[in-house]
N, C-alpha and C positions, 0 to 999 in steps of 0.2 A: 100358640102351643096348646095340647091337649093332656090334661094328666090321666096317666092310665094305671090304676092301682094294682100293686104287685099281687101275686098270689100267695097261698098259704104257706106258711113258714115250712121249709123242708125238714126242718127238726121235729114238728109236729106230725108230719107224714112218717118219717122214721120210725118214732117211737111208736106209733100205733100198730106197727107190724107185727107185734107178738115174737114166739122161738124161732119164726122163718125168717128167711131174707128178704128186705124190701128194697127194690130199686126203683126209685121213682123218678121219671124223665124230668128234666129241667125244661120249664115254659118259658122262663123270664130270661132276661140278660144275665150272664153270669156276674157280673159286679154289683148285681141289684140286690140289696138285703132283703129279709123278710120284712114285708108290711111297709117296704118305701116306695113312695110314688114313682112311676117311671113316665117319661116325657115321649108323647107320640108326636110326630110333626104333622102339622097341619096342611090341608091342601096347599100347593104353591108354595109351601116355607122351605122346599130344598134347598141347600146351600149350593152356591155356583162352584161347578167343578167337582162336587162330590161324587164318588163312583159307587159308594156303599148303598145298598138298597135301603130304602125305608122300612122299617119293621117296627111291629108294635109288641112289647113284651106281654101285654094280656092276653093275646090271642095265639099264643105258641109260635111268636116270630113271623105271622103273616104280615104281606105288606100292606099299605097304609088304605087301599082301596077296599080292602076285606076287613079292615080292623073293626072290632064291636063297638070301640068308641067314635069310629067316624061319624060325620054328621050324615044321615039319611039312611045309616046302616040297621039293619033289623037284626038284633041278635037271635042266634038260632036257639030255638026252646030245646031245652033238655029234658029226656024223658024221666019223669021223677021215679025215683027208686032204682035207677038203671045201675048207679055205682054200688048200692046194696045188692042187688042181684049178682052183680061181678064178684063181690065179696064172698058170698054165699058159694058161687061157683067155685071160687079158688079155693076155699075151704074144703069143698067136696073132692076136689083134684088133688090137694095135699093130703087129704084123709085116705082116698084110695092109693094114692103113693106108698103111704105109709105101710097100708094092709099089704100091697104087693112085697114090701119089704120082708114082711113076716113070712111071707109064701116062698121065697127064694131060699134054696137050700145049699149049703156049701159054698156060699160065696160071700166072702168078708164084706164086712162095712164098708173098710176102706176103698176096695174093688169098686163098690156100687158108686161110692163117691166120684171116683176116677171117671167112669161112665157120664155120671151126670155133669162133670166138668166139661167132658168133651162136646156134649150137647151144648152147653151153656156157651164153649168158644164157637162152635160153628152158627149160634144164633147170634153172637155179638159181631163178628169178626166183617160181615158185611156192612153192619151199622157204621163201625170205625172207618171204613173206607167212604162211605157215603158222606159221613159229617166231617171227613177228615180231621178227626181227633189226634191222630198218632196213637201211637202204643204205648208211650211212656207217660205221656202228662206232661204238666208244667212243673218245672225243676224242683220248686219250692213246695209241692204237693206229692211227690214220689214216695217220700218215707209214710205219709198218712195212706196212701194207697194202697202200699206195701202191707202196712199192718191191718187195714181195712181186708185186704185179700186174706192175709193169715187167718185172722181172728174169724172172718165169715167161713172161709172154708172148714176152720176147725170145730165150728158150731155145726157144720153140716155132718162131717164125718162122727163126730161124738153123738148127734141126735140119731145117726142110721144106725149106729152100734145100740143105742139105748132102745131105739124099736126092736131090734133082734133078739135082745135078751131079757126085756121085761114086758109085761102086759101092754097093750097098744095104748089103751085109755091112760095109763099110768103115764107113760113116757110123753103122750101130748098135753096131759095137764101140766107137767113139770115145766116144759119148754113155756108156758104161759106166764111163767116167773119173769120172764125177760123185762117187762115194762117196768117192774119193780126195780130191778138191778140197774136199768138205765136211769132212772130218776136219781138213785144212789151215786151213781159214777157221773153223773152230769154235776151233780153238786159238789164232787169231789175235785174233778177236772176241769169243768167249765164254769164253775162258780154260779151255777143256777141254784136258785129258791128251793131249798128242802123244808117243806112245812110240817106240822104236826099230822096232816092228812098223811103226807106221803110216809111219815113212821107207821101210822097205823094200817096202810096197804103193805106196808114192808111186814109188819108182824102178820097179817092175815095170810101173805104168801108162804112164811115161814112155817106157819102151822098146816097149811095144805100141804106143804112138802113133807112134813113129821108124819102126818096122817098116811101118806102115800107111801112112804120109805119105811115106816113102822119098825124103828130101832129096837132090838132085843132087849136094852135095858129099860125101855119103857112098856113094851108090848109083851114081853116074854120070848121065849125061844120057839114056840110053837105058832108059827104065822102062817095062816092060810091065805088063798087067793092070788098067790105068785107063780109064776113059770120057773119050773125048775127048781134049784135051790136058793136059798136066801143070799148067798154070796153073789150069785150072778143078778140077783134083783138089786144088792146093794152096789154093784159095779154099775148097772143100769143107770141107777137113780143117779150117782156120782155124775156120771157120762151127761144124762139129761140137766143137771143143774150146771155143770161146766159148759154144756151147749148153750144155755140160755143166760150165762154170764158173758160168754164169748160174743154172743149175738147182740147184748147189751153194749159191750166194749166197740163192736162194730158201729152200733147206732151212735155212740158218742163221737167216733172219728168221723162219721159222716155229718154230724153236726158241725163239727170243728170245720171240715172242709167246704160245708155249704154249698152253693151253688157254681163254684169256681171251676169245678170239674164236670165234665159231661158223665151223665149217667152210664152210657154205654162202656165208657172208660173204666168206670168202677167195676162194673161186672167183669169186664176184662181182666183185670187184676184178679177178682176173686176167683175166677175159672183157672187162670194160668197158674198161679200160686198154688190152689187147691190142686191141681191135676200134678204139678211138679211135686209137691209134698206127698200126695197119695203114691205116686209110682217109686218114690225113694221109700217110704214106709212099706209098700209091698213087698220090694227086694230085700229090705232089712229083715223082715220078719218071715220071708219065703212064702208068701201067702198068694203071689200072683198065680192065677189059673183062669182058662175060660170055662164057663160053665158048662158041665158034662151032657147036662139035660137041655132039649130044646126048650123046654117051658121056661127054664130059667132064662135063657138069652132073649125071650120075647118078653118076659118080665122086666129084664133090665132095660130093655128098649122101652117098654111102656113107662118105665119110673123117670126116664130122661125126658120122654115127651110131656107126660102129665105133670111133673115137675115145673117143666118151662112154661105149660099152660097156665098152670096156678100162677107162677110169676107175673105172666102177661096179665092175666083177668086182674090180680091185685095191683099191679101198677096201674090199670086203666079205671079201676074204683079210686084209686089214690088222687088221679087227675080229675075226675069228675065229682067227687064227693068228699067232705069235709073229714079231717082224719078220725075225730072222736067217734062219729057212728060207724066208721070202717072197722076201727077197732074193738067195738062191743061185737059187732057182726062177725069177727072173726072168732068168737068164742064158740062159733060152730061147729069148727074144727073139733072141739070136745064131744059136742053132741054126735056128730058123724063117726067119731072114733069109737065111741060107747056102742053105737048102732053096729059098726062094721064088725066090733070084735063080738059081739053077742051072735050075729048072724053068720059069719064067715069063720069065725075060730072057735065058736062055742066056748067062750069063755065069760063067764058071769062075773061083773065086776062087784068088788066086797061093797059093803056100807061104808068102810074106811075110805075106799077110793072115791065114793060119790061124796063123801064129806070134805075131803082133801080137794076133790075138783070144785065144789062150791067156795070154798075158801080162795083158791087161786083165782077162780072167774072174778069173783067179788072184787079181789084185789087188783087184777089186770082192768076189769071194767072202771073201777073207781079211779085208777090211775090215769085211764083214757079220757073220762069224762072230766076231770080236774084239768087236764091239759086242754082238752077241748075248750072249756068254759074261760081259760086264760088266754088262748088264741083268740077267740071270739070279742073278750074284752079289750086285747090290745087291737085287734082290727078296728074297733068303734072308735078307739082314742085317737089311732091315725087317721080316721077319716074326719075326726073332730078337727 
């Protein structure tokens, strides 16, 4: 028998994804825990009468002759930096999607979210049929999948609303407080360690949020550099922070579920529950209407396509690169948001926004680096 080392922990990959939603494919056996060694059958060691194909967990389920640990098999060399390139590309696509949201007129954020869910469903459905995962999932995991879908879709709707009512860069920065919330919630619900460093990063994130929100009792009533009135700015700030919190709850649920549920099924719940909730909300608030302008219809399609493309490239990045570097490169979202806001929206960010962005980026990057170090340390201990 040959020992094949398990891949990177799904929890680390999840926490690396910032205010957007990460769906990371499972490349190992469902019942294999993070960091656990997996057994690959040696040549000729197939059990008599066994009908199941011999697969290896370290090679995304490839059969034994193609296993990277098989004798005489050369491991395919990966392109250096390809995962980070995918991350930057995903960040750019997400930022362009946010810009298109700002350009759409007279379309409610909930309706935009509904269109996004339709694209998600169209993408995931063939995968569910191909992998024969079913549409409901294991009985013991359905409640977790339901809440994963609820909180994940809520994060998307709230984020889209924040993009529509406040400056693009401000909303983007606020979503990057999600990793800090994840560490705190994981400490509360999963009993994970919460160190003094995590507390420090939390304080940095709170400072950044305050600098961007600029509450009147601290900064006075004459606040510049916002879109519209301060009431809308405050609503957008609350929506962005709640979106980050909902995304953090989603990450914690995904950690709890682990690799026992196929990632396509996780996305399916996200899309179905999100679409159902959006349709009900639109009818309740009487906001359901097709865009009057042809430009808005094109932008809606592009939001769905580019958002899906961003998810695909982010997933590919997390497949071939460690979660820590990916999380750090995800901060390019903020850089792109600032650039697009200046070039296409003619809105210069204030120094308060820049200072808040630095605080939040320092917080999220510090959290990612710490988790990366912990994962690397744990992996070395397992090797020993």
